C-alpha positions in Angstrom: 134.3 94.2 -99.8 131.3 95.1 -97.8 127.9 95.0 -99.7 127.2 99.1 -98.9 128.6 101.2 -100.9 129.4 104.0 -98.4 128.4 104.4 -95.0 125.3 106.8 -95.6 124.2 103.7 -97.7 125.1 101.6 -94.4 123.0 103.9 -91.8 120.3 103.4 -94.7 120.3 99.8 -94.3 118.6 99.5 -97.7 115.5 101.4 -96.7 114.6 99.5 -93.4 117.0 102.1 -91.5 113.4 102.9 -89.8 113.3 99.2 -88.3 116.8 98.5 -87.9 118.4 101.3 -85.5 115.3 100.6 -83.2 115.4 97.2 -83.1 119.5 97.2 -82.2 118.4 100.3 -79.6 115.7 98.3 -78.3 117.8 95.4 -77.9 120.9 97.4 -76.4 118.2 99.1 -73.6 116.6 95.6 -72.4 120.1 94.1 -72.3 121.2 97.3 -70.3 118.5 97.0 -67.9 119.1 93.1 -67.4 122.3 93.6 -66.4 121.5 96.4 -64.0 118.2 94.8 -62.3 120.6 91.7 -61.8 122.9 93.8 -60.1 120.9 95.0 -57.8 119.1 91.9 -57.1 122.6 90.6 -56.4 123.3 93.4 -53.9 120.0 92.9 -52.6 120.5 89.2 -52.2 123.8 89.7 -50.1 122.3 92.4 -47.7 119.4 90.0 -47.1 122.6 87.2 -46.6 124.5 89.3 -44.4 121.4 90.7 -42.0 120.7 86.8 -41.5 124.3 85.6 -41.1 124.5 88.2 -38.4 120.9 87.3 -36.8 122.4 83.4 -36.4 125.5 85.0 -34.9 123.6 87.1 -32.5 121.2 84.2 -31.4 124.3 81.6 -31.3 126.5 84.1 -29.2 123.2 84.2 -26.8 122.8 80.8 -26.5 126.4 80.0 -25.4 126.0 83.1 -22.9 122.8 81.4 -21.3 124.8 78.0 -20.8 
């Protein structure tokens, strides 16, 4: 059995709801932003890596063509 008598009592968190629910919301927001920023950084890193590989390939082909 739960320590809360009703769903309303659960939402009230024993009078600490003003502290508990914003903490959960802030934690969820930070975790969501962390995932968003990580995905964005990964996409940018992949783009930079592709650009560098393309430049290397162009340099290699130019070197082969000049020999």
